[in-house]
Phi, psi and omega in degrees: 000147180241131175263131178239125178250137179236138171260137181250127178217176180052048181286137173278088184298324179298319178295320178296317179298319177297321179296327180271358187302331178291339181263340178229146183215166173056230182302326179295323178293317178296321178295321179299320179294330184270357183297150173292160182305324181298320178289324177294323177296322175297321179296317178298316179301314178297319180297314179299313182294323180288336184244026185304314183297318179294320178294318178301315179297321180296318178295315178302317180296318179296318178294317181298325179295341177259008179083011179254104184260118178203161179262130178252127179221160173079024178297131175202155182238150171215151179286140175234159179290137174283137181305132175081358182247336185072003180242000000 
């Protein structure tokens, strides 16, 4: 088995908030837009972990379209410190 780690950056938070709009509405949606980046990063982490199976299938599909067939399992996200910020 091979472990592959990916760092996620430059997230389109507005697109993520729109994707989650069915789960949050009204004042909560406005509050989500006003959250600091650290809270938005927590939201992204939760979204990735909640949708791990779907993300794994999407990666498998992208690889298969290039003729690379493999099973992806164990997708998960955790927050890491941003370089130079300590946060």
